[in-house]
TORLUMGU-807169 format. One line per 4 residues: number of its first residue (from 1); their letters; for each residue x negated, y negated, z of N, C-alpha, C. Coordinates in pm, whole numbers, plus 50000, padded with zeros to 5 digits. Example, Ala and Ser with C-alpha at 12.3 -4.5 7.8 and 13.67 -1.06 7.14 Angstrom:
<nodes>
1	as	48681,50569,50780,48770,50450,50780,48680,50330,50780 ~ 48715,50225,50708,48633,50106,50714,48710,49997,50787
</nodes>
This chain:
<nodes>
1	mhhk	68777,77136,15580,68858,77114,15700,68971,77216,15711 ~ 69034,77240,15596,69144,77337,15595,69093,77476,15633 ~ 68973,77513,15582,68915,77644,15611,68885,77657,15761 ~ 68831,77548,15822,68800,77552,15964,68927,77563,16048
5	avek	69033,77494,16005,69159,77502,16077,69217,77642,16074 ~ 69206,77707,15957,69255,77844,15944,69176,77938,16034 ~ 69043,77920,16038,68959,78005,16122,68992,77986,16270 ~ 69013,77859,16310,69049,77834,16450,69185,77894,16484
9	grea	69280,77886,16387,69410,77947,16410,69402,78097,16425 ~ 69318,78161,16343,69300,78305,16353,69234,78344,16486 ~ 69136,78263,16527,69069,78293,16654,69165,78277,16771 ~ 69248,78172,16767,69346,78152,16874,69447,78265,16877
13	lryl	69491,78309,16760,69586,78419,16753,69524,78548,16805 ~ 69396,78569,16773,69327,78689,16820,69316,78690,16972 ~ 69278,78575,17030,69269,78567,17176,69406,78582,17242 ~ 69508,78529,17179,69643,78543,17233,69686,78689,17234
17	lltv	69657,78759,17124,69692,78901,17114,69615,78982,17217 ~ 69486,78953,17234,69406,79026,17333,69455,78998,17475 ~ 69499,78874,17499,69553,78841,17631,69680,78918,17661 ~ 69768,78928,17562,69892,79003,17579,69863,79150,17606
21	iala	69768,79208,17531,69731,79348,17551,69673,79369,17691 ~ 69585,79277,17733,69523,79288,17866,69628,79281,17976 ~ 69724,79189,17963,69829,79178,18063,69916,79303,18067 ~ 69943,79360,17949,70023,79483,17944,69951,79599,18012
25	llap	69818,79604,17996,69741,79712,18058,69725,79691,18208 ~ 69716,79566,18251,69696,79537,18392,69827,79536,18472 ~ 69941,79525,18404,70069,79516,18473,70096,79634,18567 ~ 70072,79761,18526,70097,79872,18620,70008,79866,18744
29	llwm	69881,79822,18726,69792,79811,18841,69837,79700,18935 ~ 69881,79588,18877,69932,79479,18959,70058,79521,19034 ~ 70146,79593,18966,70268,79641,19031,70235,79735,19146 ~ 70138,79824,19126,70099,79917,19232,70043,79841,19352
33	amts	69956,79741,19326,69898,79665,19436,70004,79587,19513 ~ 70096,79524,19441,70201,79447,19508,70300,79538,19581 ~ 70328,79654,19524,70421,79747,19588,70362,79802,19718 ~ 70230,79816,19724,70167,79866,19846,70185,79769,19963
37	lrpq	70224,79643,19934,70246,79543,20038,70392,79529,20077 ~ 70478,79612,20019,70621,79607,20051,70654,79702,20166 ~ 70760,79673,20241,70810,79771,20339,70858,79897,20268 ~ 70859,80006,20338,70893,80135,20278,71031,80134,20212
41	eeif	71129,80065,20273,71265,80067,20220,71282,79978,20097 ~ 71183,79893,20064,71195,79804,19949,71102,79840,19833 ~ 71036,79954,19843,70934,79987,19743,70994,79997,19603 ~ 71108,80062,19589,71167,80081,19456,71291,79992,19434
45	rfat	71305,79891,19517,71423,79806,19506,71427,79729,19375 ~ 71311,79680,19329,71306,79603,19205,71232,79677,19094 ~ 71227,79809,19103,71151,79888,19006,71230,79917,18879 ~ 71362,79914,18885,71442,79953,18768,71452,79842,18664
49	tlsv	71440,79716,18706,71447,79603,18612,71322,79519,18626 ~ 71270,79473,18514,71149,79392,18515,71185,79247,18545 ~ 71131,79195,18655,71157,79058,18696,71039,79008,18779 ~ 71049,78883,18822,70943,78827,18906,70932,78903,19037
53	qsfi	71048,78946,19091,71046,79022,19216,70977,79157,19203 ~ 70961,79207,19080,70892,79334,19060,70745,79323,19095 ~ 70689,79203,19082,70547,79183,19105,70518,79097,19228 ~ 70616,79025,19279,70596,78941,19396,70690,78988,19506
57	ptrl	70637,79052,19611,70724,79104,19718,70795,78991,19792 ~ 70920,79015,19827,70995,78919,19907,70954,78926,20055 ~ 70907,79042,20097,70857,79061,20233,70721,79130,20226 ~ 70621,79068,20286,70487,79123,20286,70461,79199,20416
61	tfsn	70395,79313,20405,70358,79390,20522,70229,79466,20493 ~ 70147,79480,20595,70023,79557,20584,70033,79689,20660 ~ 70158,79729,20690,70177,79852,20767,70132,79975,20690 ~ 70147,79971,20557,70102,80086,20475,69951,80103,20486
65	yakl	69877,79993,20485,69732,80000,20496,69689,80037,20638 ~ 69762,79986,20738,69730,80022,20876,69749,80172,20899 ~ 69857,80226,20843,69882,80370,20855,69777,80449,20780 ~ 69736,80396,20667,69635,80465,20584,69503,80474,20658
69	lsgd	69461,80364,20720,69331,80358,20786,69329,80433,20919 ~ 69447,80464,20973,69452,80535,21101,69443,80687,21084 ~ 69448,80735,20962,69442,80878,20938,69306,80924,20887 ~ 69307,81023,20796,69184,81081,20743,69133,81008,20619
73	fpra	69204,80905,20574,69166,80842,20448,69029,80773,20454 ~ 68991,80704,20563,68855,80647,20566,68746,80751,20546 ~ 68765,80871,20602,68667,80978,20581,68665,81020,20434 ~ 68783,81021,20370,68789,81056,20229,68717,80952,20144
77	ians	68728,80824,20180,68657,80719,20108,68506,80740,20120 ~ 68459,80766,20241,68316,80788,20262,68268,80911,20185 ~ 68347,81018,20186,68310,81139,20112,68302,81111,19963 ~ 68400,81040,19909,68401,81012,19765,68281,80926,19725
81	ifvt	68250,80826,19806,68135,80739,19775,68005,80819,19778 ~ 67989,80902,19881,67866,80982,19893,67853,81083,19781 ~ 67962,81155,19754,67959,81258,19650,67936,81196,19513 ~ 68004,81085,19485,67990,81021,19354,67851,80962,19336
85	astv	67800,80893,19438,67666,80834,19428,67560,80942,19411 ~ 67573,81052,19484,67475,81162,19469,67483,81224,19332 ~ 67605,81243,19281,67621,81303,19148,67564,81213,19040 ~ 67587,81082,19051,67534,80988,18951,67382,80988,18954
89	tlgv	67323,80983,19073,67176,80980,19084,67113,81105,19025 ~ 67160,81221,19069,67106,81347,19017,67138,81364,18869 ~ 67259,81326,18830,67301,81344,18692,67219,81262,18595 ~ 67188,81138,18629,67107,81054,18540,66968,81114,18523
93	iina	66906,81157,18631,66770,81212,18622,66767,81342,18544 ~ 66855,81436,18578,66853,81568,18514,66894,81560,18367 ~ 67000,81486,18337,67043,81474,18198,66943,81397,18113 ~ 66878,81298,18174,66774,81225,18101,66654,81315,18071
97	lagf	66617,81397,18167,66507,81492,18143,66541,81588,18029 ~ 66665,81637,18029,66707,81728,17922,66708,81656,17788 ~ 66762,81534,17784,66764,81458,17660,66625,81426,17610 ~ 66532,81398,17701,66393,81370,17664,66328,81494,17604
101	afav	66356,81610,17663,66299,81735,17611,66350,81764,17471 ~ 66479,81746,17448,66535,81771,17315,66485,81669,17212 ~ 66453,81549,17254,66409,81446,17161,66261,81456,17128 ~ 66180,81500,17222,66034,81495,17205,65976,81630,17166
105	frfr	66023,81738,17227,65961,81869,17205,66031,81945,17093 ~ 65954,82018,17019,66006,82105,16913,65971,82249,16948 ~ 66072,82332,16964,66051,82472,16996,66155,82556,16924 ~ 66131,82684,16914,66219,82773,16841,66357,82777,16910
109	gsnl	66459,82755,16830,66595,82758,16881,66640,82629,16949 ~ 66561,82522,16936,66598,82397,17005,66728,82339,16949 ~ 66746,82344,16817,66868,82290,16759,66991,82370,16800 ~ 66975,82503,16806,67086,82589,16849,67121,82563,16995
113	lfga	67018,82548,17077,67040,82522,17219,67105,82386,17239 ~ 67060,82287,17162,67120,82154,17174,67267,82156,17130 ~ 67297,82232,17025,67435,82246,16982,67522,82307,17089 ~ 67468,82405,17161,67544,82468,17270,67567,82369,17384
117	vvas	67467,82286,17412,67480,82185,17517,67588,82084,17480 ~ 67586,82037,17355,67685,81939,17311,67825,82000,17313 ~ 67835,82128,17273,67966,82194,17272,68020,82217,17412 ~ 67932,82219,17512,67976,82250,17648,68069,82143,17703
121	fmmp	68048,82016,17663,68134,81912,17720,68273,81912,17655 ~ 68291,81989,17548,68423,82003,17488,68509,82108,17558 ~ 68446,82190,17642,68519,82296,17711,68592,82238,17833 ~ 68720,82264,17848,68791,82215,17966,68733,82274,18094
125	feai	68718,82189,18195,68660,82235,18321,68745,82344,18384 ~ 68877,82336,18364,68966,82436,18422,68939,82577,18369 ~ 68875,82586,18250,68847,82717,18191,68739,82793,18266 ~ 68653,82722,18339,68542,82787,18410,68557,82776,18561
129	ilpl	68670,82728,18607,68683,82701,18751,68686,82830,18833 ~ 68742,82939,18779,68747,83065,18854,68608,83125,18873 ~ 68529,83148,18765,68394,83200,18789,68308,83105,18871 ~ 68331,82973,18856,68255,82876,18935,68288,82888,19083
133	yila	68415,82911,19113,68454,82928,19253,68397,83057,19311 ~ 68398,83163,19230,68340,83290,19276,68192,83272,19306 ~ 68121,83198,19220,67979,83171,19244,67960,83088,19371 ~ 68046,82987,19392,68035,82904,19512,68058,82987,19638
137	rwln	68152,83081,19633,68177,83168,19749,68058,83260,19772 ~ 67999,83311,19664,67884,83401,19678,67765,83328,19740 ~ 67751,83200,19707,67643,83120,19764,67679,83063,19900 ~ 67802,83091,19947,67850,83038,20075,67854,82885,20072
141	wtnt	67901,82831,19960,67905,82685,19941,68045,82627,19956 ~ 68145,82708,19985,68279,82652,20000,68281,82557,20120 ~ 68353,82445,20104,68359,82340,20205,68219,82287,20238 ~ 68144,82254,20132,68013,82191,20147,68001,82079,20044
145	yqal	67908,81987,20069,67886,81879,19974,67821,81927,19846 ~ 67734,82028,19855,67669,82075,19732,67768,82136,19634 ~ 67876,82194,19685,67979,82248,19596,68053,82136,19524 ~ 68066,82021,19587,68133,81907,19525,68043,81835,19426
149	ilpd	67912,81837,19451,67818,81756,19372,67761,81830,19252 ~ 67702,81946,19276,67619,82012,19175,67693,82052,19046 ~ 67818,82102,19052,67884,82140,18926,67904,82025,18828 ~ 67904,81901,18875,67927,81786,18788,67800,81712,18752
153	vang	67685,81766,18789,67558,81696,18760,67525,81703,18611 ~ 67520,81822,18555,67487,81838,18413,67606,81801,18327 ~ 67580,81725,18221,67687,81678,18133,67635,81676,17990 ~ 67696,81756,17904,67649,81768,17766,67654,81638,17690
157	fvif	67757,81558,17711,67769,81431,17639,67663,81332,17684 ~ 67633,81330,17814,67529,81241,17866,67392,81283,17812 ~ 67368,81414,17804,67242,81462,17744,67232,81415,17600 ~ 67342,81422,17527,67344,81373,17388,67309,81225,17381
161	lfrq	67364,81144,17470,67334,81000,17470,67187,80974,17495 ~ 67129,81044,17592,66987,81024,17622,66899,81072,17507 ~ 66936,81181,17445,66857,81230,17331,66856,81127,17219 ~ 66973,81071,17188,66980,80969,17084,66898,80847,17121
165	cflg	66899,80811,17248,66821,80696,17293,66672,80721,17277 ~ 66624,80836,17321,66481,80865,17314,66435,80887,17170 ~ 66523,80938,17084,66487,80952,16943,66464,80817,16877 ~ 66530,80714,16926,66515,80581,16868,66389,80508,16913
169	mpre	66317,80564,17010,66193,80501,17056,66077,80540,16966 ~ 65984,80447,16944,65868,80481,16859,65788,80596,16916 ~ 65763,80695,16835,65686,80811,16878,65543,80773,16914 ~ 65494,80665,16854,65356,80621,16880,65335,80583,17025
173	lfea	65441,80535,17093,65429,80501,17235,65390,80623,17318 ~ 65459,80733,17292,65430,80856,17366,65293,80911,17330 ~ 65258,80907,17203,65129,80961,17160,65014,80879,17216 ~ 65031,80747,17222,64925,80662,17279,64906,80692,17427
177	arvd	65016,80714,17497,65007,80748,17638,64940,80883,17659 ~ 64968,80977,17570,64903,81108,17580,64753,81097,17557 ~ 64713,81012,17463,64571,80991,17437,64502,80933,17560 ~ 64572,80847,17633,64516,80786,17755,64518,80880,17874
181	gagw	64571,81001,17855,64568,81101,17960,64694,81111,18044 ~ 64800,81046,18003,64924,81052,18079,64996,81184,18054 ~ 65054,81241,18159,65134,81362,18144,65275,81327,18097 ~ 65350,81431,18061,65483,81407,18008,65577,81347,18112
185	lcif	65565,81390,18238,65650,81331,18341,65616,81183,18363 ~ 65488,81151,18355,65446,81012,18367,65502,80929,18252 ~ 65497,80984,18131,65554,80915,18015,65704,80897,18031 ~ 65769,81000,18082,65914,80993,18099,65954,80883,18197
189	fria	65890,80881,18314,65932,80786,18418,65876,80645,18396 ~ 65760,80632,18333,65699,80500,18320,65722,80433,18185 ~ 65758,80510,18084,65779,80452,17950,65922,80472,17904 ~ 65966,80599,17899,66096,80629,17840,66212,80572,17923
193	mpls	66212,80597,18051,66324,80553,18135,66336,80401,18145 ~ 66225,80326,18164,66239,80179,18168,66292,80119,18039 ~ 66276,80189,17925,66324,80137,17798,66467,80181,17766 ~ 66527,80258,17854,66662,80313,17828,66765,80261,17927
197	gpti	66752,80135,17968,66842,80077,18066,66990,80085,18030 ~ 67030,80041,17908,67173,80049,17873,67227,80191,17873 ~ 67145,80287,17828,67189,80426,17828,67205,80478,17970 ~ 67115,80440,18059,67127,80480,18200,67256,80425,18259
201	aaas	67287,80299,18227,67410,80238,18278,67533,80309,18224 ~ 67532,80339,18093,67647,80408,18033,67663,80548,18091 ~ 67551,80619,18108,67557,80753,18165,67608,80748,18309 ~ 67562,80650,18385,67609,80635,18523,67759,80612,18527
205	llif	67810,80532,18436,67953,80503,18432,68033,80628,18398 ~ 67986,80703,18299,68057,80825,18260,68064,80926,18374 ~ 67951,80948,18439,67946,81044,18549,68029,80993,18666 ~ 68021,80863,18692,68097,80804,18803,68247,80823,18785
209	vhqw	68299,80788,18668,68443,80798,18644,68489,80942,18655 ~ 68412,81035,18598,68452,81176,18602,68454,81229,18745 ~ 68353,81195,18824,68347,81247,18960,68446,81176,19052 ~ 68463,81046,19034,68554,80971,19121,68699,81018,19104
213	dsff	68735,81057,18982,68873,81099,18954,68894,81249,18972 ~ 68790,81322,19005,68800,81468,19014,68896,81509,19126 ~ 68991,81595,19091,69092,81639,19188,69096,81791,19203 ~ 69105,81863,19092,69130,82007,19097,69016,82082,19166
217	wplv	68892,82056,19123,68779,82128,19180,68760,82096,19330 ~ 68761,81969,19373,68751,81944,19518,68865,82007,19597 ~ 68985,82013,19539,69097,82076,19609,69073,82225,19628 ~ 69012,82289,19527,68990,82433,19533,68874,82469,19625
221	vagt	68763,82396,19613,68640,82440,19679,68618,82372,19814 ~ 68680,82257,19838,68656,82186,19964,68780,82107,20002 ~ 68883,82176,20041,69009,82110,20071,69029,82072,20217 ~ 68930,82099,20303,68944,82064,20444,68928,81913,20463
225	seym	68976,81863,20576,68970,81719,20603,68826,81668,20610 ~ 68734,81752,20652,68595,81708,20667,68531,81674,20534 ~ 68567,81746,20427,68506,81725,20295,68606,81673,20193 ~ 68720,81627,20237,68825,81580,20147,68782,81451,20078
229	vipv	68810,81441,19947,68781,81320,19870,68911,81246,19843 ~ 68900,81126,19785,69017,81038,19771,69131,81102,19691 ~ 69109,81161,19571,69222,81219,19498,69296,81327,19577 ~ 69222,81408,19651,69287,81512,19733,69364,81448,19847
233	aigr	69308,81342,19906,69377,81274,20015,69508,81211,19966 ~ 69506,81153,19846,69629,81096,19790,69731,81207,19764 ~ 69684,81321,19714,69774,81432,19687,69845,81482,19812 ~ 69785,81464,19928,69847,81512,20053,69965,81426,20095
237	ffsm	69979,81308,20036,70094,81224,20069,70221,81269,19995 ~ 70206,81364,19901,70321,81424,19835,70359,81552,19910 ~ 70486,81570,19937,70530,81690,20009,70674,81722,19972 ~ 70717,81844,20005,70854,81886,19978,70953,81809,20066
241	egnd	70909,81765,20185,70998,81692,20274,71023,81549,20227 ~ 70931,81496,20148,70944,81358,20101,70808,81296,20079 ~ 70799,81211,19981,70672,81148,19948,70655,81017,20025 ~ 70536,80996,20076,70505,80872,20147,70455,80772,20044
245	wgai	70548,80703,19978,70512,80616,19867,70429,80496,19912 ~ 70453,80446,20030,70372,80335,20078,70226,80373,20090 ~ 70199,80491,20145,70062,80539,20157,70003,80572,20020 ~ 70085,80625,19931,70037,80661,19797,69991,80537,19721
249	fsag	70074,80431,19722,70039,80310,19649,69923,80235,19714 ~ 69917,80231,19845,69806,80163,19912,69675,80240,19891 ~ 69682,80373,19897,69561,80452,19872,69515,80438,19728 ~ 69610,80437,19634,69573,80417,19494,69512,80281,19470
253	tvat	69561,80179,19539,69505,80044,19525,69362,80038,19576 ~ 69339,80097,19693,69203,80099,19750,69108,80174,19658 ~ 69149,80290,19609,69063,80369,19520,69033,80294,19391 ~ 69131,80223,19336,69111,80147,19213,69017,80031,19234
257	liaa	69032,79959,19345,68945,79844,19373,68800,79887,19392 ~ 68778,79997,19462,68641,80046,19481,68579,80087,19348 ~ 68658,80158,19266,68607,80205,19137,68586,80092,19039 ~ 68660,79981,19055,68650,79871,18960,68516,79800,18967
261	vpfl	68450,79803,19083,68323,79729,19100,68215,79782,19005 ~ 68178,79911,19011,68077,79959,18915,68127,79960,18771 ~ 68258,79983,18753,68311,79988,18616,68297,79853,18547 ~ 68335,79746,18613,68327,79613,18552,68182,79572,18527
265	ylqk	68093,79617,18615,67952,79581,18598,67886,79658,18484 ~ 67923,79785,18468,67853,79872,18373,67922,79884,18238 ~ 68046,79835,18224,68121,79861,18101,68056,79796,17979 ~ 67989,79681,17994,67926,79619,17878,67810,79703,17826
269	fyvq	67737,79768,17918,67628,79856,17876,67685,79982,17810 ~ 67799,80028,17858,67864,80145,17798,67902,80116,17653 ~ 67963,80000,17627,68002,79964,17491,67878,79950,17403 ~ 67773,79888,17456,67649,79870,17380,67589,80005,17342
273	tmms	67586,80099,17435,67528,80231,17410,67612,80309,17310 ~ 67746,80302,17323,67833,80373,17230,67815,80322,17087 ~ 67805,80191,17071,67786,80133,16938,67650,80171,16880 ~ 67548,80171,16965,67413,80209,16919,67409,80355,16876
277	saik	67472,80443,16954,67473,80586,16919,67551,80609,16791 ~ 67660,80535,16770,67740,80551,16649,67662,80507,16526 ~ 67586,80397,16538,67505,80348,16425,67398,80450,16389 ~ 67333,80508,16494,67227,80607,16467,67285,80732,16403
</nodes>
């Protein structure tokens, strides 16, 4: 009985600690959401001291959201959703194909090539942004959707995840399919991909977060209102004349809520895939 009581006490303490950590992490997001509902003159009124008024507005207003929706921000939301969804779709297919090739085929220099692919995701994107922009201009891709989508499709870390996933599958499955006359693409789409659901979810989440938060490259290559994405649209609310904090907080709240939907759905698969890759 004493042992069970100690275990229950430890479990209660663990849940209490996790609850405190979760509240501490969610507090800035809650403050941002509540601040977006304040009038412009009261946004920072209760920001210097932590109190109930810091999170519960004394006066509620939706004027910040009305102003947000009357400008170019709805177009930025549509652009971000389209660009991110296209990048995730193409990224999962292309990176999975690359991971499948590295896992199944043996050719001269494959290990060296795979090492280069893995090392590529360690390179800061800002280091290649100038030659990438020159290439985009040469292809006449500035202010186009392909310039926003294609540079973020290939991802060395995602290729690594898919390779580890396909290496864990029994080789006999592929060999049996080959004996039955199936081609490699048929094996990939009908056997390998259906068995890699958690990895697909984790890869989708990684690509989604990276593309949804992308600011520098969209600002450089497609900064016009027609192709503007959410981070660039939020950046336009900052100016030398004064920052529109109501629009900034309301836009940040909208962007966070949209991004939270796939993140909350896919995060369990991400954790499962990370643990599986670490064990392997």
